[in-house]
Legacy VTK file of the C-alpha trace (Angstrom):
# vtk DataFile Version 3.0
C-alpha trace
ASCII
DATASET POLYDATA
POINTS 349 float
-54.518 -25.052 7.601
-52.323 -27.697 6.118
-49.605 -28.663 8.818
-46.051 -26.996 8.295
-43.585 -30.745 7.262
-39.536 -29.662 9.051
-37.059 -31.693 8.048
-34.233 -33.366 10.159
-32.842 -29.965 9.384
-35.960 -27.718 11.244
-36.407 -26.253 7.848
-40.141 -26.849 6.286
-39.906 -29.224 3.122
-40.997 -28.084 -0.481
-43.215 -30.083 -1.204
-44.778 -31.324 -4.924
-47.749 -33.441 -6.094
-48.745 -34.156 -10.059
-51.858 -35.350 -11.264
-51.912 -37.550 -15.058
-54.787 -38.872 -16.669
-54.130 -41.051 -19.739
-53.552 -45.379 -20.685
-51.394 -47.922 -19.075
-47.728 -49.165 -20.214
-45.558 -51.692 -19.885
-47.212 -54.258 -17.865
-45.652 -56.944 -19.898
-42.109 -55.516 -18.768
-41.258 -58.784 -16.363
-39.190 -56.874 -13.846
-39.262 -53.486 -15.049
-42.674 -53.838 -14.340
-42.929 -55.448 -10.920
-40.157 -56.289 -8.714
-39.857 -58.467 -4.765
-36.438 -58.067 -3.439
-35.332 -58.924 0.092
-33.841 -56.267 2.146
-31.004 -56.286 4.456
-33.310 -55.792 6.752
-34.451 -58.565 6.316
-38.183 -57.716 4.957
-38.991 -57.868 1.856
-39.770 -54.579 -0.839
-41.971 -54.727 -3.854
-42.246 -52.222 -6.588
-44.784 -51.805 -9.136
-43.098 -49.707 -11.783
-45.267 -48.533 -14.934
-45.739 -46.063 -18.169
-48.948 -43.508 -17.929
-49.487 -42.638 -22.002
-51.134 -39.060 -21.547
-51.534 -38.571 -25.603
-50.028 -39.647 -27.997
-46.556 -38.511 -27.987
-45.915 -38.003 -24.605
-45.212 -41.092 -21.435
-44.598 -40.746 -17.851
-43.821 -42.903 -15.581
-45.269 -43.658 -11.807
-44.408 -45.952 -9.316
-44.425 -47.630 -6.032
-41.739 -48.902 -4.401
-42.273 -49.840 -0.210
-40.816 -52.736 1.856
-42.434 -54.655 5.019
-42.060 -52.865 8.208
-43.020 -54.418 11.513
-46.486 -52.120 12.213
-48.792 -51.115 10.202
-50.914 -47.804 11.152
-54.814 -47.625 10.124
-56.807 -44.201 10.516
-60.094 -43.284 10.971
-61.882 -39.653 10.741
-62.865 -37.438 13.193
-67.138 -37.410 12.997
-66.606 -33.516 13.957
-65.469 -31.618 11.556
-62.510 -29.997 12.498
-60.959 -32.737 14.729
-58.490 -34.763 14.157
-58.580 -38.460 13.916
-57.578 -41.498 15.319
-54.418 -43.196 14.147
-53.878 -46.982 15.318
-50.857 -49.717 15.470
-50.918 -52.916 14.115
-48.320 -55.490 14.273
-47.484 -56.239 10.589
-48.561 -59.859 10.658
-51.657 -58.698 12.153
-53.198 -56.053 9.143
-54.982 -58.146 7.697
-57.016 -59.732 10.127
-57.711 -56.052 11.837
-61.577 -55.142 11.815
-62.588 -51.927 13.206
-65.431 -50.215 11.863
-64.140 -46.667 9.950
-61.117 -47.344 10.099
-58.719 -48.029 7.074
-54.876 -48.519 6.326
-52.612 -45.749 5.955
-51.501 -45.950 2.378
-52.484 -45.582 -1.178
-55.986 -44.809 -2.498
-56.522 -47.337 -5.536
-60.872 -47.262 -7.126
-60.104 -49.553 -10.475
-63.753 -51.974 -9.550
-67.026 -50.187 -10.192
-70.731 -50.511 -8.639
-73.808 -51.477 -9.599
-73.755 -47.513 -10.241
-71.274 -47.852 -12.411
-68.606 -46.042 -9.373
-65.218 -46.037 -8.237
-64.922 -47.912 -5.575
-61.983 -47.186 -2.990
-60.150 -48.493 -0.753
-57.349 -47.228 0.906
-54.015 -49.848 1.014
-50.732 -50.428 2.613
-48.368 -49.224 -0.062
-46.052 -53.029 0.071
-49.239 -54.201 -0.516
-50.644 -51.610 -3.181
-47.597 -52.454 -6.029
-48.460 -56.325 -5.443
-52.291 -55.729 -5.749
-52.004 -53.097 -9.171
-48.782 -55.821 -10.185
-52.129 -57.951 -10.600
-54.736 -55.733 -11.690
-53.243 -53.426 -14.286
-53.118 -54.320 -17.158
-51.818 -52.597 -20.920
-54.574 -49.562 -21.985
-56.174 -49.290 -18.913
-57.784 -45.667 -19.147
-57.092 -44.445 -15.423
-56.197 -41.057 -13.510
-53.000 -41.058 -11.151
-52.383 -38.355 -8.152
-49.268 -38.749 -6.181
-46.095 -37.274 -4.960
-43.096 -35.903 -6.740
-39.598 -36.989 -4.977
-36.040 -35.872 -6.155
-32.634 -37.229 -4.354
-29.526 -37.377 -5.841
-26.093 -39.952 -5.508
-22.465 -39.436 -5.521
-21.369 -40.883 -9.305
-17.930 -41.693 -11.372
-18.638 -38.316 -13.197
-20.525 -36.237 -10.353
-23.907 -36.210 -8.758
-26.505 -38.398 -10.079
-29.977 -36.791 -9.907
-33.063 -38.973 -9.519
-37.096 -38.186 -9.560
-39.894 -39.998 -8.985
-43.786 -40.268 -9.369
-44.792 -41.770 -6.323
-48.487 -42.713 -6.817
-50.846 -42.382 -3.844
-54.146 -42.461 -5.493
-54.844 -44.223 -8.180
-58.710 -44.578 -10.084
-60.666 -46.348 -13.004
-60.926 -43.053 -15.962
-61.701 -43.051 -19.410
-59.055 -41.945 -21.799
-60.079 -41.162 -25.725
-57.009 -39.473 -27.924
-59.395 -39.954 -31.570
-62.015 -37.359 -29.691
-61.613 -33.811 -30.614
-62.224 -31.885 -27.667
-59.615 -34.387 -25.428
-57.183 -32.158 -23.792
-54.509 -33.414 -21.975
-54.078 -34.187 -18.385
-50.670 -33.975 -17.111
-49.730 -31.820 -14.849
-47.648 -31.190 -11.292
-47.021 -27.943 -9.395
-44.112 -27.763 -6.926
-42.924 -25.632 -4.325
-38.604 -24.900 -4.093
-36.455 -22.200 -3.882
-35.874 -20.110 -7.082
-32.296 -19.478 -8.056
-31.344 -18.226 -11.419
-33.380 -18.029 -15.061
-31.330 -17.926 -17.599
-32.153 -18.951 -21.488
-31.411 -21.530 -22.974
-28.293 -21.988 -25.489
-27.494 -23.432 -29.274
-24.128 -23.295 -30.068
-23.495 -20.555 -27.852
-26.551 -18.831 -29.271
-29.951 -18.396 -27.871
-31.777 -21.796 -29.497
-34.285 -20.706 -31.822
-35.459 -24.180 -32.185
-36.712 -23.933 -29.096
-36.887 -21.157 -27.322
-37.558 -21.070 -23.662
-35.528 -20.383 -20.476
-33.991 -22.451 -17.681
-34.581 -21.950 -14.289
-32.346 -23.250 -11.595
-34.167 -24.616 -8.532
-33.694 -26.149 -5.111
-36.093 -28.532 -3.384
-36.120 -29.004 0.674
-36.478 -32.515 1.082
-36.056 -33.867 4.861
-33.301 -34.168 4.131
-31.312 -32.720 2.088
-31.445 -29.522 -0.884
-31.434 -31.284 -3.978
-30.831 -29.129 -6.970
-33.886 -29.039 -9.938
-34.641 -27.945 -13.401
-37.627 -25.954 -14.852
-38.313 -24.333 -18.604
-40.665 -22.243 -18.920
-41.755 -21.354 -23.171
-43.504 -18.014 -22.433
-41.560 -15.365 -22.395
-43.842 -13.239 -20.701
-43.177 -15.590 -17.897
-39.342 -15.301 -17.539
-39.430 -11.643 -18.290
-41.254 -11.409 -14.868
-39.051 -14.369 -13.395
-36.149 -12.113 -14.190
-37.923 -8.996 -12.743
-39.605 -10.039 -9.556
-37.408 -12.947 -7.946
-34.783 -13.348 -6.403
-32.150 -16.029 -5.243
-33.787 -18.827 -2.716
-37.001 -16.828 -2.550
-39.403 -19.685 -2.002
-42.081 -20.297 -4.976
-45.449 -22.339 -5.567
-44.928 -23.418 -9.449
-47.369 -25.055 -11.537
-46.829 -26.439 -15.161
-46.792 -29.657 -17.700
-44.536 -32.520 -17.570
-43.440 -33.675 -20.611
-41.401 -36.417 -22.005
-41.919 -36.591 -25.622
-40.008 -38.808 -28.176
-39.446 -36.620 -31.473
-39.004 -38.898 -34.606
-36.091 -38.694 -36.462
-36.747 -39.236 -40.284
-33.599 -40.922 -41.952
-31.524 -38.852 -44.725
-32.975 -40.170 -47.746
-29.465 -40.623 -50.039
-30.420 -43.348 -52.597
-29.911 -41.420 -55.783
-32.813 -43.884 -57.855
-35.305 -42.375 -55.145
-34.895 -39.189 -57.885
-34.237 -36.537 -54.737
-38.227 -37.619 -53.197
-38.299 -37.623 -49.945
-37.300 -40.457 -47.464
-40.405 -43.322 -46.876
-42.493 -42.283 -43.495
-42.100 -45.910 -42.061
-38.027 -44.943 -42.219
-38.583 -43.504 -38.464
-36.595 -44.011 -35.787
-37.705 -42.615 -32.184
-34.804 -40.561 -30.809
-34.246 -40.748 -26.799
-37.228 -39.476 -24.284
-36.590 -35.908 -22.854
-38.495 -35.693 -19.663
-38.328 -31.737 -18.577
-40.747 -30.108 -16.460
-42.320 -27.276 -17.797
-43.544 -24.219 -15.841
-46.994 -22.403 -17.424
-47.473 -20.498 -14.721
-46.071 -19.328 -10.587
-48.524 -18.623 -7.243
-47.826 -14.974 -7.144
-49.229 -14.588 -3.157
-47.462 -17.438 -2.329
-44.048 -16.085 -2.397
-41.600 -16.656 0.810
-38.649 -14.515 1.493
-38.610 -14.655 4.247
-38.039 -17.995 5.570
-35.299 -19.164 3.650
-32.283 -17.029 2.684
-28.161 -18.105 2.673
-27.765 -17.520 5.533
-30.753 -19.755 6.923
-29.866 -22.252 4.367
-26.068 -22.332 4.726
-26.434 -22.723 8.970
-29.659 -25.383 8.429
-27.434 -28.429 6.395
-24.365 -27.123 8.088
-21.992 -29.128 5.233
-21.225 -27.281 2.723
-20.944 -30.578 0.527
-24.669 -30.750 1.277
-25.867 -26.918 -0.023
-23.455 -26.202 -2.854
-24.478 -25.967 -5.791
-24.795 -28.449 -8.710
-22.641 -27.018 -11.651
-24.006 -30.108 -13.904
-26.797 -29.904 -16.634
-30.313 -30.758 -17.115
-30.303 -29.180 -20.463
-27.325 -28.369 -22.529
-25.663 -24.613 -22.136
-27.255 -22.084 -20.508
-26.574 -18.386 -20.697
-27.605 -14.859 -19.173
-30.795 -13.281 -21.209
-29.672 -10.134 -21.961
-32.443 -9.301 -23.697
-34.842 -9.835 -21.097
-34.888 -6.271 -19.323
-36.634 -5.485 -23.579
-39.552 -6.806 -22.670
-42.689 -4.768 -21.596
-43.400 -4.406 -18.181
-46.473 -6.830 -18.230
-48.360 -8.968 -15.157
-47.636 -12.401 -14.428
LINES 1 350
349 0 1 2 3 4 5 6 7 8 9 10 11 12 13 14 15 16 17 18 19 20 21 22 23 24 25 26 27 28 29 30 31 32 33 34 35 36 37 38 39 40 41 42 43 44 45 46 47 48 49 50 51 52 53 54 55 56 57 58 59 60 61 62 63 64 65 66 67 68 69 70 71 72 73 74 75 76 77 78 79 80 81 82 83 84 85 86 87 88 89 90 91 92 93 94 95 96 97 98 99 100 101 102 103 104 105 106 107 108 109 110 111 112 113 114 115 116 117 118 119 120 121 122 123 124 125 126 127 128 129 130 131 132 133 134 135 136 137 138 139 140 141 142 143 144 145 146 147 148 149 150 151 152 153 154 155 156 157 158 159 160 161 162 163 164 165 166 167 168 169 170 171 172 173 174 175 176 177 178 179 180 181 182 183 184 185 186 187 188 189 190 191 192 193 194 195 196 197 198 199 200 201 202 203 204 205 206 207 208 209 210 211 212 213 214 215 216 217 218 219 220 221 222 223 224 225 226 227 228 229 230 231 232 233 234 235 236 237 238 239 240 241 242 243 244 245 246 247 248 249 250 251 252 253 254 255 256 257 258 259 260 261 262 263 264 265 266 267 268 269 270 271 272 273 274 275 276 277 278 279 280 281 282 283 284 285 286 287 288 289 290 291 292 293 294 295 296 297 298 299 300 301 302 303 304 305 306 307 308 309 310 311 312 313 314 315 316 317 318 319 320 321 322 323 324 325 326 327 328 329 330 331 332 333 334 335 336 337 338 339 340 341 342 343 344 345 346 347 348
């Protein structure tokens, strides 16, 4: 059984992961791709950030960002199944000189090279070093599989809270990606534990959005220090109805779905009378900004915790109201309560 991680507040963390396969983009963007920056404590921070094109019209951005440290940690797996392995601490400056059989750096697993049997050669590298290594190794259109953790944070700004999300790389492997194949299937998934708060129907001009029917799920993420507000979307009406029927605020749920970050082409209106009323030239299309969203496609109905997190428990754990308070800032447009869901047939999740 996995060890439960607790935050400073004493509550179990609600963690999330992602897995995406695609083509690398953005390696020619200079400091937007790789940056080395000195910190106030004198240590240097390395950050690598690049796009991963998971289909012809979808692209997510992943990263590694880490600084130098006083010590470097190694780990050796136990030879006895079920027993805990051994950790060893080495001074940071000596990390690359340490050689002891079985011990590997605790960091990012990288498998971008092949052996003579065409199998990936996997190695573990500290995050700081991994960012530098990938900045030299990656090229545009390189096919890779990336697995990592989801990170959510927020910061007070002039117009309220600014919310941030990061897709942190924990594993990256050489892969094969061919969008032109008939059997191509996009692989761009996430799973996340969170505290359900409410579900409402997305609206447009104060009416249910019929152009893109969807439901907005408001939730909270328990991080090591904070409680972060987040929104997900659901486009499956039956699933949305069951969320309304079965879930109550502060239920801890485990959801999964896909990460959307698509740019829809916007056609320039044809106002030229000399074109005799024909359609606008398709080459005169402009790209609209990408719209990022976590779209829920399912829920683990056997993993709903109704006892660990209640409003009283959460407020007491975080103590300060400003750290707990609900966020009124919209993540995806206006929403309103869905009064029609109660009329949907009762169906399984």
